C-alpha positions in Angstrom: -62.7 45.3 44.5 -62.0 47.0 41.3 -59.0 45.7 39.9 -57.9 49.2 38.8 -58.0 50.3 42.3 -56.2 47.1 43.6 -53.4 48.2 41.1 -53.7 51.7 42.4 -53.2 50.9 46.1 -50.3 48.6 45.5 -48.4 51.3 43.3 -49.2 54.1 45.7 -47.9 52.1 48.8 -44.9 50.9 47.0 -43.9 54.2 45.8 -44.3 56.2 49.1 -42.2 53.5 50.8 -39.3 54.0 48.3 -36.4 55.5 50.2 -35.6 58.1 47.3 -39.2 59.2 47.4 -39.3 59.6 51.4 -35.8 61.7 51.0 -37.0 63.9 48.2 -40.1 64.6 50.1 -39.0 65.2 53.5 -35.4 66.5 52.9 -36.0 70.0 51.5 -38.5 71.1 54.2 -36.3 69.6 56.8 -33.2 71.2 55.6 -34.9 74.5 55.5 -36.1 74.0 59.1 -32.5 73.1 60.1 -31.0 76.0 58.2 -33.3 78.4 60.4 -32.3 76.6 63.7 -28.7 76.8 62.8 -28.9 80.5 62.3 -30.6 81.0 65.6 -27.7 79.1 67.3 -25.1 80.9 65.3 -26.6 84.3 65.8 -27.0 83.7 69.7 -23.3 83.2 70.0 -21.3 86.5 70.6 -19.3 87.4 67.6 -15.7 88.1 68.5 -14.1 91.4 67.8 -12.9 91.9 64.5 -9.1 91.9 64.0 -7.6 95.2 63.1 -5.2 94.8 60.1 -2.4 97.4 59.6 -1.4 98.4 56.2 1.4 100.9 55.5 1.5 103.5 52.8 4.2 106.0 51.6 2.8 109.3 50.5 5.2 110.9 47.9 2.5 113.4 46.8 1.8 114.9 50.2 -1.6 115.7 51.7 -2.8 111.8 52.3 -2.9 112.1 56.1 -6.5 111.8 57.0 -9.0 109.1 57.1 -6.4 106.5 58.2 -9.1 104.2 59.8 -11.1 102.2 57.3 -13.4 99.8 58.9 -11.0 97.1 60.4 -8.0 98.3 58.3 -5.8 100.9 59.8 -3.4 102.7 57.6 0.2 103.3 59.1 2.2 106.2 57.2 5.9 105.6 56.3 8.4 108.5 55.3 10.2 106.0 52.8 9.8 102.9 50.8 12.7 101.5 52.5 11.1 101.9 56.0 7.9 100.6 54.9 9.7 97.3 53.5 11.5 96.8 56.6 8.2 96.9 58.5 6.8 94.4 56.1 9.8 92.1 56.5 9.5 92.2 60.3 5.6 91.5 60.0 4.7 94.9 61.7 2.5 95.4 58.8 0.6 93.0 56.6 1.5 95.0 53.4 2.1 98.7 52.2 1.3 100.7 48.9 3.1 103.9 47.5 1.2 107.1 46.4 3.8 108.1 43.7 4.3 111.7 43.1 2.6 111.3 39.4 -0.5 109.8 41.1 -2.8 112.7 40.2 -2.0 112.3 36.3 -1.7 108.6 36.3 -3.7 107.2 39.0 -1.4 104.4 39.7 -0.9 103.0 43.2 1.8 100.6 43.7 1.0 97.9 46.2 3.7 95.6 48.0 2.9 92.3 49.7 5.0 89.0 50.9 2.1 86.6 49.6 1.0 85.6 46.1 -2.4 86.2 45.1 -4.6 86.2 42.4 -6.0 89.7 43.0 -6.0 92.2 46.0 -8.6 91.2 48.7 -11.9 93.4 48.1 -11.7 94.7 51.8 -8.0 96.1 51.0 -9.0 97.7 47.6 -12.1 99.3 49.3 -10.2 100.7 52.1 -7.4 102.2 49.8 -10.0 103.7 47.4 -12.0 105.2 50.2 -8.8 106.6 51.7 -7.4 108.1 48.6 -10.9 109.6 47.6 -11.5 110.9 51.0 -8.2 112.8 51.3 -8.7 114.1 47.6 -12.1 115.5 48.5 -11.5 117.0 52.1 -11.9 120.5 52.4 -12.8 120.9 48.7 -16.5 119.9 48.8 -19.0 119.4 51.5 -19.1 116.2 53.5 -22.5 115.3 52.2 -21.2 115.7 48.6 -18.3 113.3 49.5 -20.6 110.9 50.8 -22.9 110.9 47.6 -19.8 110.7 45.4 -18.7 107.4 47.2 -22.2 106.1 46.9 -23.9 107.9 44.0 -26.8 105.7 43.4 -29.4 103.7 45.3 -31.8 102.7 42.6 -35.2 101.7 43.7 -37.5 100.5 41.0 -41.5 100.2 41.3 -43.5 98.4 38.9 -46.8 99.8 37.9 -50.0 98.4 36.5 -51.6 99.4 33.3 -53.6 101.9 35.0 -50.6 103.5 36.8 -51.1 102.1 40.3 -48.5 100.3 42.2 -48.4 96.6 40.9 -49.0 93.9 44.0 -46.0 92.0 42.6 -42.7 93.6 42.5 -39.8 92.5 40.6 -36.2 91.6 42.1 -34.1 88.6 43.0 -36.2 87.9 46.1 -39.1 87.0 43.8 -37.0 84.4 42.0 -36.1 82.3 45.2 -39.3 80.5 45.7 -40.3 79.8 42.0 -36.6 78.6 41.5 -36.8 76.3 44.6 -40.1 75.0 43.3 -39.0 74.7 39.7 -36.2 72.4 40.9 -38.2 70.4 43.0 -41.1 69.9 40.6 -38.4 68.8 37.8 -37.1 66.2 40.2 -40.6 64.9 41.0 -41.5 64.6 37.5 -38.4 62.9 36.6 -38.4 60.4 39.6 -42.3 59.8 39.1 -41.7 58.9 35.4 -38.7 56.8 36.3 -40.7 54.8 39.1 -43.4 54.0 36.5 -40.8 53.1 33.9 -38.8 50.9 36.2 -41.8 49.1 37.2 -43.1 48.3 33.7 -39.8 47.6 32.4 -39.0 45.3 35.3 -42.2 43.5 34.9 -41.8 43.0 31.2 -37.9 41.9 31.6 -39.0 39.3 34.2 -41.9 37.9 32.4 -44.0 39.0 35.2 -46.2 41.1 32.7 -47.6 37.7 31.2 -48.9 36.9 34.6 -50.3 40.3 35.5 -52.0 40.6 31.9 -53.6 37.2 32.6 -55.5 38.6 35.7 -56.0 42.4 34.8 -56.7 43.8 31.5 -53.9 46.2 30.0 -56.1 49.3 30.5 -56.8 48.6 34.1 -53.0 47.7 34.8 -51.7 50.9 33.2 -54.5 53.1 34.6 -53.8 51.7 38.1 -50.0 52.3 37.8 -50.4 55.8 36.3 -52.8 56.9 39.1 -51.0 55.3 41.9 -47.5 56.5 41.1 -49.1 59.8 40.2 -51.0 60.2 43.5 -47.7 59.6 45.3 -46.0 62.4 43.3 -49.1 64.7 43.9 -48.9 63.9 47.8 -45.3 65.0 47.6 -46.1 68.4 45.7 -48.9 68.9 48.4 -46.4 68.7 51.2 -44.1 71.1 49.6 -46.9 73.6 48.9 -48.2 73.3 52.4 -44.8 73.7 54.0 -43.6 76.4 51.8 -45.6 79.4 53.4 -44.9 78.4 56.9 -41.2 77.9 56.4 -41.0 81.4 54.6 -42.9 83.1 57.5 -40.7 81.3 60.1 -37.7 82.4 58.1 -38.8 86.1 57.6 -39.7 86.4 61.4 -36.4 84.8 62.7 -33.9 85.8 59.9 -35.4 88.9 58.4 -33.2 90.8 55.8 -33.2 89.5 52.3 -35.6 86.6 53.5 -38.2 89.0 54.5 -38.3 90.3 51.1 -39.1 87.0 49.4 -42.5 86.7 48.0 -44.7 84.0 46.8 -46.5 84.8 43.4 -50.0 84.3 44.3 -50.6 81.8 41.4 -47.5 79.9 42.1 -48.9 77.1 44.4 -51.9 76.6 42.5 -50.0 76.4 39.0 -47.4 74.0 40.5 -50.1 71.5 41.4 -51.7 71.9 37.9 -48.4 71.6 36.0 -47.3 68.8 38.2 -50.4 66.9 37.3 -50.2 67.6 33.6 -46.5 67.2 33.2 -46.7 63.8 35.1 -49.4 62.5 32.9 -47.4 63.4 29.8 -44.3 61.8 31.1 -46.2 58.8 32.3 -47.8 58.1 28.9 -44.4 58.4 27.3 -42.8 56.2 29.9 -45.4 53.4 29.0 -44.6 53.7 25.2 -40.7 53.6 25.9 -41.3 50.6 28.3 -43.4 48.8 25.6 -40.7 48.9 22.9 -37.6 48.6 25.1 -36.1 45.1 25.9 -34.6 46.1 29.3 -34.8 48.4 32.0 -31.6 49.9 31.3 -32.5 50.5 27.7 -35.9 52.2 28.7 -34.2 54.7 31.1 -31.6 55.6 28.3 -34.7 56.3 25.9 -36.7 58.2 28.6 -33.8 60.6 29.0 -35.0 62.1 25.4 -37.9 63.6 27.2 -37.1 64.0 30.8 -34.0 65.9 30.2 -36.3 68.7 29.1 -37.5 69.0 32.6 -34.3 70.4 33.8 -33.2 72.3 30.5 -34.8 75.6 31.7 -32.2 75.6 34.6 -29.5 75.5 31.9 -30.7 78.6 30.3 -31.4 80.4 33.6 -28.6 83.0 33.2 -29.9 84.0 29.6 -33.5 84.0 30.8 -32.4 86.4 33.7 -30.5 88.6 31.1 -33.3 88.6 28.5 -36.5 87.9 30.3 -38.7 89.0 27.4 -37.1 86.9 24.6 -39.8 85.2 22.5 -37.5 81.8 22.9 -38.9 81.6 26.6 -42.6 81.7 25.3 -41.9 79.0 23.0 -40.2 77.1 25.9 -43.5 77.6 28.2 -45.6 76.2 25.5 -43.4 73.1 24.6 -45.0 70.5 26.6 -41.7 68.9 27.9 -40.2 72.1 29.1 -43.4 73.8 30.0 -44.2 72.8 33.7 -40.6 74.0 35.0 -40.4 77.0 32.6 -43.6 78.3 33.7 -42.8 78.1 37.3 -39.5 79.9 36.8 -40.9 82.7 34.6 -43.7 83.5 37.2 -40.7 84.8 39.6 -39.3 86.7 36.8 -41.6 88.6 34.6 -44.9 86.7 35.2 -46.7 84.9 32.5 -49.7 86.4 30.4 -52.9 84.6 30.8 -52.9 83.6 27.0 -49.7 81.8 27.4 -50.8 79.9 30.5 -54.0 78.9 28.4 -52.0 77.9 25.4 -49.3 75.8 27.5 -52.1 73.9 29.3 -54.0 73.3 26.2 -50.9 71.8 24.5 -50.1 69.8 27.4 -53.5 68.4 27.5 -53.6 67.8 23.7 -50.2 66.0 24.0 -51.5 63.9 26.9 -54.3 62.5 24.8 -52.3 62.1 21.7 -49.4 60.4 23.9 -52.2 58.0 25.3 -53.4 56.8 22.0 -49.8 56.2 20.9 -48.9 54.5 24.1 -51.9 52.2 24.2 -50.9 50.9 20.6 -47.4 50.5 21.5 -48.5 48.7 24.5 -50.8 46.4 22.9 -48.4 45.6 20.1 -45.0 45.2 22.0 -45.4 44.8 25.7 -45.4 41.0 25.5 -42.7 40.9 22.8 -39.1 40.2 23.9 -35.7 40.2 22.7 -34.5 42.8 20.2 -35.9 46.3 20.3 -38.0 47.2 17.2 -36.4 49.8 14.7 -38.3 53.0 14.2 -39.4 52.0 10.7 -40.8 48.7 12.3 -42.8 50.8 15.0 -44.2 53.2 12.3 -45.3 50.1 10.2 -46.7 48.3 13.2 -48.5 51.5 14.3 -50.2 52.1 11.1 -51.6 48.5 10.9 -52.6 48.7 14.7 
């Protein structure tokens, strides 16, 4: 049997049996399925009636005597501040507020409570605001106008194509959910796959097993088998996620509905996820080979590999800026920069989409870097794989590469 195939089979089987690989592959879909099941269980339990909270108030202006029921809060009037304070002390009310005589000119409401807090609860603030505004407007403007003043805007945005028709892909946070999850999983898969390759090569070199292996197979056969074996395992991992995503999303949409039902999968996301995993893995793989060749130990190799693997998660550090300034040229650069491109492109697909020319440029740059990295890694492998002891300096590596 071809020796490359033997190495491929060994690395593939060894990788898919790793506990970390199994966990990373199965846990995300299983957690999503578990979440859907828990929602079914919780939604089937009868929700207990909400407890009504009583809040006192003292009206020094006069006329604030309507709309005292606000959701789960009941507003109880008191004639004096002393009476309200006494009710608070005896725990007849939870808190109280005073509408002072100069409220119309100042807008100041004084609130009193027995508990220390950073800020008033949102439900309490909303109840008081609604109570004040409703009483101020009652009898002065139509009820429909009152309702519109309280909720003046319900903005609905529709994206149009260049020809003026409704675009099939609309914006919104819902569109970022699937690309965000896929980006995180893709980054994890790229990093772990390259680490597996790095650990294997580093351990074999550190334990002098590399000498035995290279006596039976050529360096090309060994590296090709390792890269393809671990890459095939990672691709199988991504394929499982790709296959599970539409099924889980459909199940969640029909079971949970609401925000989940608005989540969309960009039509080219699943295909590009596979393409960028393959290209990203090959790039990280050839770099891992070079790092393992010049490193004297597995720990040292992992430290050096962080130089490029960190870029796989860098787009998530900038996610808030990407959402705030989605059309910044900086994101185009990161979509073309080979180390960050796989994850960056996936994230941008859920935000603004990625023009075809940027996709083509990004893929072309990745392919060129893979071939360049392969040439560099091959030279480093031939020069340093069987060298032990101190790691060569950067000048020594350059000098040896020129003479290789």
